[in-house]
TORLUMMI-610705 format. One record per residue (C-alpha): residue in three letters; x, y, z. Coordinates in steps of 0.05 Angstrom, whole numbers, always signed. Layout:
REM residues N
ALA | X | Y | Z
...
END
This chain:
REM residues 474
MET | -369 | -741 | +347
ALA | -353 | -666 | +344
PRO | -301 | -640 | +393
GLY | -331 | -615 | +457
LEU | -398 | -649 | +446
SER | -387 | -694 | +507
VAL | -374 | -634 | +551
ARG | -435 | -596 | +525
MET | -480 | -656 | +538
ALA | -450 | -664 | +607
GLN | -464 | -591 | +622
ALA | -537 | -603 | +606
ALA | -543 | -655 | +661
PRO | -584 | -631 | +721
TYR | -546 | -614 | +784
ALA | -562 | -644 | +852
ALA | -524 | -648 | +917
MET | -528 | -673 | +989
VAL | -483 | -667 | +1050
MET | -493 | -715 | +1109
ASP | -461 | -726 | +1177
ALA | -442 | -799 | +1170
ARG | -442 | -810 | +1246
THR | -515 | -792 | +1256
GLY | -547 | -791 | +1186
GLU | -566 | -718 | +1195
VAL | -572 | -679 | +1130
LEU | -529 | -617 | +1133
HIS | -544 | -590 | +1062
SER | -584 | -611 | +1002
ARG | -604 | -586 | +933
ASN | -650 | -625 | +886
ALA | -632 | -685 | +930
ASP | -694 | -724 | +911
ALA | -691 | -712 | +835
ARG | -688 | -777 | +797
LEU | -625 | -773 | +755
HIS | -576 | -819 | +719
PRO | -528 | -847 | +772
ALA | -476 | -872 | +722
SER | -422 | -914 | +757
LEU | -448 | -896 | +826
THR | -490 | -957 | +810
LYS | -430 | -1000 | +825
MET | -436 | -982 | +898
MET | -499 | -1025 | +900
THR | -466 | -1080 | +860
LEU | -409 | -1082 | +910
TYR | -456 | -1077 | +970
ILE | -492 | -1139 | +946
ALA | -426 | -1175 | +933
PHE | -404 | -1160 | +1004
GLU | -472 | -1185 | +1029
ALA | -467 | -1249 | +988
VAL | -398 | -1265 | +1016
LYS | -423 | -1252 | +1087
ASN | -483 | -1297 | +1076
GLY | -441 | -1354 | +1048
GLU | -470 | -1351 | +978
ILE | -401 | -1343 | +948
THR | -329 | -1333 | +972
LEU | -277 | -1282 | +952
ASP | -236 | -1339 | +922
THR | -292 | -1368 | +881
PRO | -271 | -1370 | +808
VAL | -321 | -1334 | +764
ARG | -328 | -1353 | +690
ILE | -333 | -1292 | +646
SER | -392 | -1292 | +599
ARG | -392 | -1262 | +529
ASN | -441 | -1210 | +554
ALA | -394 | -1187 | +609
ALA | -333 | -1187 | +565
SER | -368 | -1144 | +513
GLU | -385 | -1086 | +560
PRO | -356 | -1019 | +537
PRO | -301 | -982 | +576
SER | -284 | -968 | +629
LYS | -266 | -1042 | +633
LEU | -214 | -1090 | +661
GLY | -205 | -1126 | +595
LEU | -237 | -1193 | +612
VAL | -243 | -1247 | +559
ALA | -304 | -1292 | +549
GLY | -291 | -1360 | +579
GLN | -235 | -1341 | +625
LYS | -240 | -1351 | +700
ILE | -221 | -1300 | +753
LYS | -231 | -1298 | +828
LEU | -287 | -1256 | +855
ARG | -239 | -1214 | +897
TYR | -206 | -1187 | +834
LEU | -273 | -1169 | +803
ILE | -292 | -1131 | +866
ARG | -226 | -1093 | +864
ALA | -234 | -1075 | +791
ALA | -306 | -1051 | +801
ALA | -290 | -1010 | +863
VAL | -224 | -979 | +841
LYS | -224 | -976 | +765
SER | -300 | -975 | +758
ALA | -296 | -1032 | +708
ASN | -361 | -1046 | +673
ASP | -342 | -1117 | +652
ALA | -324 | -1134 | +724
ALA | -390 | -1107 | +751
THR | -430 | -1147 | +701
ALA | -390 | -1210 | +718
ILE | -405 | -1200 | +792
GLY | -480 | -1195 | +778
GLU | -481 | -1256 | +734
ALA | -440 | -1297 | +784
LEU | -490 | -1281 | +840
GLU | -557 | -1285 | +804
GLY | -543 | -1321 | +738
SER | -562 | -1262 | +693
GLU | -558 | -1187 | +693
ALA | -634 | -1180 | +693
SER | -641 | -1224 | +755
PHE | -586 | -1186 | +790
ALA | -621 | -1120 | +774
ARG | -682 | -1146 | +809
ARG | -640 | -1163 | +870
MET | -610 | -1093 | +867
ASN | -679 | -1063 | +870
ARG | -700 | -1108 | +928
THR | -638 | -1087 | +966
ALA | -649 | -1013 | +949
LYS | -720 | -1018 | +977
ALA | -694 | -1052 | +1040
LEU | -643 | -996 | +1050
GLY | -696 | -942 | +1043
MET | -674 | -918 | +974
THR | -743 | -896 | +952
ARG | -723 | -858 | +889
THR | -680 | -911 | +857
THR | -692 | -962 | +801
PHE | -635 | -1004 | +775
LYS | -633 | -1037 | +707
ASN | -561 | -1062 | +705
ALA | -500 | -1074 | +748
HIS | -453 | -1022 | +719
GLY | -492 | -958 | +710
LEU | -486 | -946 | +635
THR | -546 | -905 | +612
GLU | -610 | -945 | +605
ASN | -682 | -922 | +603
GLY | -710 | -922 | +674
HIS | -643 | -933 | +708
LEU | -647 | -875 | +757
SER | -628 | -854 | +828
SER | -621 | -791 | +870
ALA | -568 | -755 | +910
ARG | -604 | -773 | +974
ASP | -608 | -847 | +958
MET | -535 | -852 | +937
THR | -514 | -816 | +1001
LEU | -555 | -866 | +1042
LEU | -521 | -923 | +1004
GLY | -452 | -894 | +1017
ARG | -468 | -890 | +1091
HIS | -491 | -963 | +1092
ILE | -427 | -986 | +1060
LEU | -388 | -949 | +1114
PHE | -426 | -979 | +1171
ASP | -449 | -1047 | +1144
TYR | -383 | -1069 | +1112
PRO | -326 | -1029 | +1142
GLU | -278 | -1086 | +1128
TYR | -284 | -1073 | +1054
TYR | -285 | -997 | +1056
ASN | -210 | -991 | +1048
LEU | -219 | -1013 | +976
PHE | -245 | -945 | +958
SER | -184 | -909 | +985
ARG | -133 | -949 | +945
THR | -99 | -907 | +892
GLN | -78 | -972 | +858
THR | -95 | -1045 | +867
ASP | -80 | -1114 | +837
ALA | -140 | -1136 | +797
GLY | -113 | -1205 | +779
ILE | -95 | -1193 | +707
LYS | -67 | -1123 | +716
THR | -56 | -1067 | +765
VAL | -110 | -1014 | +760
SER | -113 | -941 | +784
ASN | -168 | -907 | +823
THR | -215 | -862 | +784
ASN | -221 | -818 | +846
ARG | -146 | -812 | +859
ARG | -145 | -736 | +847
LEU | -193 | -721 | +904
LEU | -161 | -773 | +948
ALA | -94 | -738 | +939
ALA | -119 | -666 | +943
TYR | -169 | -665 | +1000
LYS | -147 | -675 | +1072
GLY | -181 | -736 | +1102
ALA | -214 | -760 | +1038
ASP | -216 | -837 | +1036
GLY | -269 | -855 | +984
ILE | -317 | -874 | +956
LYS | -342 | -875 | +882
THR | -341 | -835 | +818
GLY | -389 | -839 | +759
TYR | -393 | -809 | +690
THR | -436 | -816 | +628
ARG | -457 | -763 | +578
ALA | -528 | -766 | +604
ALA | -508 | -763 | +677
GLY | -450 | -714 | +676
PHE | -395 | -722 | +728
ASN | -421 | -754 | +792
LEU | -386 | -769 | +857
VAL | -402 | -795 | +926
ALA | -343 | -777 | +971
SER | -327 | -786 | +1045
ALA | -275 | -753 | +1089
VAL | -257 | -761 | +1162
ARG | -224 | -711 | +1209
GLY | -216 | -731 | +1281
ASP | -284 | -756 | +1306
GLU | -321 | -725 | +1248
ARG | -339 | -759 | +1183
ILE | -377 | -726 | +1126
ILE | -408 | -755 | +1063
ALA | -420 | -709 | +1003
THR | -454 | -727 | +938
VAL | -456 | -689 | +872
PHE | -496 | -706 | +809
GLY | -486 | -670 | +743
GLY | -417 | -640 | +749
ARG | -389 | -607 | +687
SER | -320 | -638 | +689
THR | -276 | -679 | +736
ALA | -241 | -616 | +761
SER | -304 | -575 | +773
ARG | -339 | -635 | +805
ASN | -281 | -647 | +853
ALA | -279 | -573 | +870
LYS | -353 | -574 | +886
VAL | -347 | -637 | +928
ALA | -289 | -605 | +967
GLU | -332 | -544 | +979
LEU | -390 | -588 | +1004
LEU | -344 | -628 | +1050
ASP | -317 | -563 | +1080
LEU | -389 | -541 | +1091
GLY | -404 | -607 | +1125
PHE | -345 | -603 | +1172
LYS | -364 | -531 | +1189
ARG | -436 | -549 | +1206
ALA | -426 | -616 | +1239
PRO | -418 | -618 | +1315
SER | -348 | -634 | +1341
HIS | -375 | -693 | +1380
ALA | -436 | -734 | +1363
PRO | -458 | -805 | +1381
LYS | -451 | -855 | +1324
ARG | -518 | -883 | +1304
ALA | -512 | -938 | +1254
PRO | -566 | -941 | +1201
ASP | -619 | -995 | +1208
ALA | -599 | -1061 | +1177
PRO | -637 | -1077 | +1113
VAL | -700 | -1117 | +1124
TYR | -720 | -1161 | +1065
ALA | -793 | -1177 | +1060
GLU | -793 | -1247 | +1028
VAL | -865 | -1245 | +1007
LYS | -874 | -1170 | +1000
THR | -885 | -1148 | +928
LEU | -843 | -1098 | +890
LYS | -873 | -1056 | +835
GLU | -825 | -1050 | +778
ALA | -824 | -1004 | +718
ASP | -865 | -1052 | +676
GLY | -922 | -1047 | +725
LYS | -920 | -1120 | +745
LEU | -917 | -1143 | +817
ARG | -859 | -1187 | +834
ALA | -832 | -1223 | +895
ALA | -764 | -1256 | +898
GLY | -760 | -1255 | +823
LYS | -827 | -1288 | +807
VAL | -894 | -1259 | +787
ILE | -949 | -1266 | +838
ARG | -1023 | -1247 | +841
LEU | -1055 | -1204 | +894
ASN | -1127 | -1210 | +918
THR | -1144 | -1262 | +865
ALA | -1103 | -1318 | +896
VAL | -1140 | -1376 | +927
THR | -1136 | -1369 | +1002
ARG | -1171 | -1434 | +1021
SER | -1178 | -1502 | +988
PRO | -1243 | -1534 | +1012
ARG | -1249 | -1609 | +1020
PRO | -1281 | -1637 | +957
LYS | -1337 | -1687 | +960
ALA | -1317 | -1759 | +942
ARG | -1337 | -1783 | +873
PRO | -1390 | -1837 | +871
GLY | -1356 | -1905 | +876
SER | -1287 | -1876 | +886
VAL | -1239 | -1906 | +936
ASP | -1177 | -1881 | +970
THR | -1196 | -1809 | +954
PRO | -1140 | -1761 | +977
VAL | -1161 | -1713 | +1031
LEU | -1142 | -1641 | +1014
VAL | -1122 | -1599 | +1073
ALA | -1138 | -1525 | +1072
MET | -1076 | -1487 | +1051
ASP | -1085 | -1436 | +1107
ASP | -1085 | -1491 | +1160
THR | -1022 | -1493 | +1201
ILE | -976 | -1554 | +1198
GLU | -990 | -1567 | +1272
ALA | -1066 | -1568 | +1259
VAL | -1057 | -1616 | +1201
VAL | -1014 | -1663 | +1241
ALA | -1062 | -1662 | +1300
GLU | -1123 | -1675 | +1255
VAL | -1090 | -1734 | +1220
ALA | -1065 | -1764 | +1284
GLN | -1135 | -1761 | +1314
LYS | -1165 | -1796 | +1253
ALA | -1111 | -1849 | +1254
SER | -1123 | -1864 | +1328
LEU | -1197 | -1878 | +1314
MET | -1184 | -1929 | +1259
PRO | -1178 | -2004 | +1276
GLN | -1106 | -2028 | +1276
LEU | -1078 | -2096 | +1257
PRO | -1046 | -2136 | +1312
LYS | -972 | -2122 | +1316
ALA | -954 | -2193 | +1295
GLU | -997 | -2188 | +1233
ARG | -963 | -2126 | +1204
LYS | -921 | -2151 | +1147
PRO | -870 | -2101 | +1122
ALA | -852 | -2105 | +1050
GLN | -781 | -2101 | +1025
GLY | -744 | -2043 | +1058
ASP | -760 | -2006 | +1121
VAL | -834 | -1996 | +1106
MET | -857 | -1990 | +1178
ASP | -805 | -1937 | +1191
ALA | -827 | -1899 | +1129
SER | -901 | -1902 | +1151
ALA | -884 | -1877 | +1220
ALA | -843 | -1821 | +1192
SER | -898 | -1800 | +1144
ALA | -950 | -1800 | +1199
ALA | -906 | -1755 | +1241
HIS | -908 | -1702 | +1187
GLY | -980 | -1704 | +1166
VAL | -976 | -1757 | +1111
ILE | -1003 | -1826 | +1129
ALA | -979 | -1878 | +1081
PRO | -1023 | -1937 | +1062
VAL | -1012 | -2002 | +1099
ALA | -959 | -2042 | +1062
ARG | -986 | -2095 | +1016
PRO | -952 | -2164 | +1014
ALA | -898 | -2177 | +964
GLY | -922 | -2210 | +900
LEU | -987 | -2171 | +899
PHE | -997 | -2184 | +825
ASN | -978 | -2257 | +828
ARG | -1027 | -2283 | +880
ALA | -1093 | -2265 | +912
LEU | -1093 | -2221 | +973
THR | -1098 | -2258 | +1039
GLU | -1163 | -2250 | +1077
GLU | -1130 | -2211 | +1134
THR | -1099 | -2162 | +1083
THR | -1163 | -2148 | +1046
MET | -1201 | -2137 | +1111
ALA | -1150 | -2089 | +1138
PRO | -1173 | -2017 | +1129
GLU | -1127 | -1974 | +1086
MET | -1106 | -1909 | +1118
PRO | -1127 | -1844 | +1084
ARG | -1071 | -1804 | +1051
VAL | -1067 | -1730 | +1067
VAL | -1043 | -1686 | +1011
THR | -1014 | -1621 | +1040
ARG | -998 | -1590 | +973
VAL | -1032 | -1594 | +905
SER | -985 | -1581 | +848
THR | -976 | -1594 | +774
SER | -908 | -1600 | +744
GLY | -919 | -1547 | +690
GLY | -855 | -1570 | +657
ARG | -817 | -1568 | +722
HIS | -764 | -1622 | +717
TRP | -712 | -1596 | +766
GLY | -703 | -1606 | +840
ILE | -655 | -1599 | +898
ASN | -624 | -1648 | +947
ILE | -614 | -1625 | +1018
GLY | -576 | -1683 | +1047
ARG | -575 | -1758 | +1062
TYR | -601 | -1784 | +1128
LYS | -600 | -1849 | +1167
SER | -675 | -1858 | +1169
HIS | -737 | -1840 | +1129
ASN | -764 | -1804 | +1190
ALA | -702 | -1759 | +1196
ALA | -705 | -1741 | +1122
GLU | -779 | -1724 | +1126
ARG | -768 | -1681 | +1186
VAL | -713 | -1641 | +1152
LEU | -756 | -1632 | +1090
LEU | -814 | -1605 | +1131
GLN | -770 | -1558 | +1172
THR | -737 | -1532 | +1108
ALA | -804 | -1521 | +1074
LEU | -828 | -1479 | +1133
LYS | -765 | -1436 | +1133
GLU | -763 | -1424 | +1057
THR | -836 | -1416 | +1039
VAL | -820 | -1370 | +980
ALA | -762 | -1406 | +947
LEU | -796 | -1475 | +955
ASP | -867 | -1454 | +936
GLY | -899 | -1510 | +896
ALA | -841 | -1559 | +906
LEU | -858 | -1630 | +924
ARG | -823 | -1664 | +984
LYS | -797 | -1733 | +969
VAL | -752 | -1782 | +1007
VAL | -713 | -1830 | +963
ARG | -681 | -1892 | +994
LYS | -610 | -1906 | +971
PRO | -562 | -1961 | +993
THR | -525 | -1909 | +1034
GLY | -586 | -1876 | +1067
PHE | -648 | -1835 | +1055
GLU | -641 | -1774 | +1010
ALA | -685 | -1713 | +1023
ASN | -708 | -1680 | +958
PHE | -752 | -1624 | +934
LEU | -777 | -1639 | +864
GLY | -821 | -1608 | +810
MET | -783 | -1542 | +805
GLU | -761 | -1497 | +749
ARG | -686 | -1491 | +741
GLU | -685 | -1418 | +762
MET | -725 | -1432 | +825
ALA | -682 | -1492 | +842
ASP | -619 | -1450 | +835
LEU | -649 | -1394 | +878
ALA | -671 | -1444 | +931
CYS | -602 | -1474 | +936
ARG | -569 | -1406 | +942
ARG | -616 | -1386 | +998
LEU | -606 | -1452 | +1035
GLN | -531 | -1450 | +1027
ALA | -533 | -1380 | +1056
ARG | -564 | -1413 | +1118
ASN | -506 | -1464 | +1118
GLN | -554 | -1518 | +1094
THR | -526 | -1572 | +1048
CYS | -558 | -1566 | +979
PHE | -545 | -1584 | +907
MET | -589 | -1583 | +845
ILE | -619 | -1645 | +812
GLY | -627 | -1640 | +737
PRO | -679 | -1673 | +693
SER | -668 | -1748 | +689
END
């Protein structure tokens, strides 16, 4: 590359800026603030925000060892120098991404939380939408130039303010001039501004040839705190000088005293669709259809001569309505005298009662040795209860599942399965509830899932402090 080419390309990057009173969110100055530009390593602010969120939700801990993939290790500089196959605690990856702006560390964080960089980018976009970042689309966790990976000065200023208010316990990371990143001590890419500007205490730099020199900076003086953002600086020195000028402008225009108004917490719409660059509609990482989806499943007519035809319940019926309807039908059917009910091996009566309580009435237990002797007269005359199918599903190659605990009774396991299905309608969509009796108790399982969906479901349940582990194909 010819000398000076990098600088000339950086000079061509469009310029944008914004100044905000961090206490109130009031915009004090803006220029091209909504232009969609390359954010470069400002992207890592979102990667870190999600990491803080994941720790808070219990998805992962700061001391969780993260295995470095070949993909993460191969990221170009700036990097920490991670090696494929090695393990390093999440806290060190966070430090490296925040202070040194390490690309390999940022990618490793994304893969640790979502399994792949593409899945993590989708989570980044969901989070950006929840935070009100309307001009942002993320494609990766580190910010290296990629087609469609764009943001704006306004959106990055909003993100910086959210980090300040939502995770103040981590904000000190951005003011450290040096920090221990596990395998080495790293220096802050923003150390010059931190040392030169009074009150500066963060937060993140960014540079690529396409983006120019970017910076989101914050400074505090007394009761006043200002956030200033610059996109498209020509050099580190000129960018820092411009940010200092904008911070001065902010302190001059901001009132001496103003009430602190924290930004609204992000609201994640679990079923709401997100339109991505490819034009597809996605929700929680899976493709869904709008307007063409079946909204009601009518009860089919019984086939001539068929017996024990399952009754399909309309999918838009509530669970309570289903349970009430089944209970009413069951009460109208003739019952065997109590003494004549012959449970088969295991706690069959308990299982039947548990199933009835949740909208699934199991057939009356047949005597042991069914295939070795004729049915007794009283058994053949006893009416067999109808079975209610609350979900119609085909496996579609889904051989994975999740286990959400072991319980003392079939009834308890069924109840937990139903409650969990109601809470996690997105993650458990299409999964089949099944109670498996073991010598040590009754295991509550969701089966018929793809591996990715099983992993997602477990992460979401674990974030709710619900016991969960994946079940692989047998």
